[in-house]
C-alpha positions as a Markdown table, in Angstrom:
| # | Residue | x | y | z |
|---|---|---|---|---|
| 1 | Met | -10.9 | -9.9 | -28.1 |
| 2 | Glu | -10.3 | -6.1 | -27.8 |
| 3 | Asp | -13.9 | -5.3 | -28.7 |
| 4 | Glu | -15.2 | -7.9 | -26.3 |
| 5 | Tyr | -13.1 | -6.3 | -23.5 |
| 6 | Asn | -14.5 | -2.9 | -24.3 |
| 7 | Asn | -18.1 | -4.1 | -24.5 |
| 8 | Leu | -18.0 | -6.1 | -21.3 |
| 9 | Ile | -16.1 | -3.4 | -19.2 |
| 10 | Asn | -18.3 | -0.6 | -20.5 |
| 11 | Lys | -21.4 | -2.4 | -19.1 |
| 12 | Ile | -20.0 | -1.3 | -15.7 |
| 13 | Pro | -20.8 | 2.3 | -14.9 |
| 14 | Pro | -18.2 | 4.5 | -13.1 |
| 15 | Gly | -18.8 | 4.5 | -9.4 |
| 16 | Thr | -20.2 | 1.7 | -7.3 |
| 17 | Ser | -23.0 | -0.6 | -8.4 |
| 18 | Lys | -24.5 | -3.9 | -7.4 |
| 19 | Ala | -24.4 | -6.9 | -9.8 |
| 20 | Arg | -25.0 | -10.6 | -10.0 |
| 21 | Ala | -22.6 | -13.2 | -11.4 |
| 22 | Phe | -22.3 | -16.9 | -10.8 |
| 23 | Gly | -25.5 | -16.8 | -8.7 |
| 24 | Arg | -23.9 | -14.4 | -6.2 |
| 25 | Thr | -24.3 | -10.7 | -5.5 |
| 26 | Tyr | -21.3 | -8.3 | -5.7 |
| 27 | Ser | -20.5 | -4.7 | -5.0 |
| 28 | Val | -18.7 | -3.5 | -8.1 |
| 29 | Ser | -16.5 | -0.3 | -8.1 |
| 30 | Arg | -15.2 | 1.2 | -11.3 |
| 31 | Ser | -12.8 | 4.1 | -11.3 |
| 32 | Asp | -11.6 | 5.8 | -14.6 |
| 33 | Phe | -8.3 | 7.6 | -14.9 |
| 34 | Asn | -6.3 | 9.3 | -17.6 |
| 35 | Ala | -9.4 | 10.5 | -19.6 |
| 36 | Gly | -10.9 | 7.0 | -19.5 |
| 37 | Asn | -7.7 | 5.2 | -20.8 |
| 38 | Ser | -7.1 | 3.5 | -17.5 |
| 39 | Ile | -9.9 | 1.7 | -15.7 |
| 40 | Lys | -9.8 | 0.0 | -12.3 |
| 41 | Val | -12.5 | -2.5 | -11.4 |
| 42 | Tyr | -12.9 | -4.2 | -8.0 |
| 43 | Ala | -15.9 | -6.4 | -7.2 |
| 44 | Glu | -16.5 | -8.0 | -3.8 |
| 45 | Glu | -19.0 | -10.7 | -3.1 |
| 46 | Leu | -21.6 | -9.5 | -0.6 |
| 47 | Gly | -21.8 | -11.9 | 2.3 |
| 48 | Gly | -19.0 | -14.0 | 0.9 |
| 49 | Thr | -15.3 | -14.2 | 0.3 |
| 50 | Asp | -15.0 | -14.0 | -3.5 |
| 51 | Phe | -13.5 | -10.9 | -5.2 |
| 52 | Ile | -12.5 | -9.8 | -8.7 |
| 53 | Ser | -9.9 | -7.1 | -9.3 |
| 54 | Phe | -8.3 | -5.9 | -12.6 |
| 55 | Asn | -7.0 | -2.9 | -14.4 |
| 56 | Tyr | -7.7 | -2.2 | -18.1 |
| 57 | Tyr | -5.5 | 0.0 | -20.2 |
| 58 | Ile | -6.3 | 1.6 | -23.6 |
| 59 | Thr | -3.2 | 2.6 | -25.5 |
| 60 | Gln | -2.7 | 3.9 | -29.1 |
| 61 | Ser | -1.7 | 0.5 | -30.2 |
| 62 | Ala | -3.6 | -2.0 | -28.0 |
| 63 | Thr | -5.8 | -2.7 | -25.0 |
| 64 | Leu | -4.5 | -4.5 | -22.0 |
| 65 | Leu | -6.5 | -6.4 | -19.4 |
| 66 | Lys | -4.4 | -6.9 | -16.3 |
| 67 | Pro | -5.9 | -9.1 | -13.6 |
| 68 | Cys | -4.7 | -8.5 | -10.1 |
| 69 | Glu | -3.4 | -11.7 | -8.6 |
| 70 | Met | -5.9 | -14.0 | -10.3 |
| 71 | Pro | -6.3 | -15.8 | -13.6 |
| 72 | Gln | -7.5 | -13.9 | -16.6 |
| 73 | Asp | -10.2 | -16.6 | -17.1 |
| 74 | Lys | -11.7 | -15.7 | -13.7 |
| 75 | Val | -12.0 | -12.0 | -14.7 |
| 76 | Met | -13.4 | -12.8 | -18.2 |
| 77 | Gly | -15.9 | -15.3 | -16.7 |
| 78 | Phe | -17.1 | -12.6 | -14.2 |
| 79 | Leu | -17.4 | -10.0 | -16.9 |
| 80 | Arg | -19.4 | -12.4 | -19.2 |
| 81 | Glu | -21.8 | -13.4 | -16.3 |
| 82 | Leu | -22.2 | -9.9 | -14.9 |
| 83 | Glu | -25.7 | -8.5 | -14.7 |
| 84 | Leu | -26.2 | -5.1 | -13.0 |
| 85 | Ile | -28.9 | -4.9 | -10.4 |
| 86 | Ala | -31.0 | -1.7 | -10.7 |
| 87 | Asp | -31.6 | 0.3 | -7.5 |
| 88 | Lys | -35.2 | 0.5 | -6.6 |
| 89 | Asp | -36.5 | 3.9 | -5.6 |
């Protein structure tokens, strides 16, 4: 599961991006702290009420996915569905 967390979370670039998941569009913000060992992700549905929020910690012995007031299944479903939307110049 650790590798899956890393792969899914690292699809999200630091800063703010647009993405699609579950047929909806989200604004996704990723902030990295502690030399990339702590990651905060917050996604808000554009024009809707859904949101996703979690912290991800990388320690010497493990990785920890900590959803913020929502089930871990919701976070994992979002990460698996996530498709970034490229900005058009």
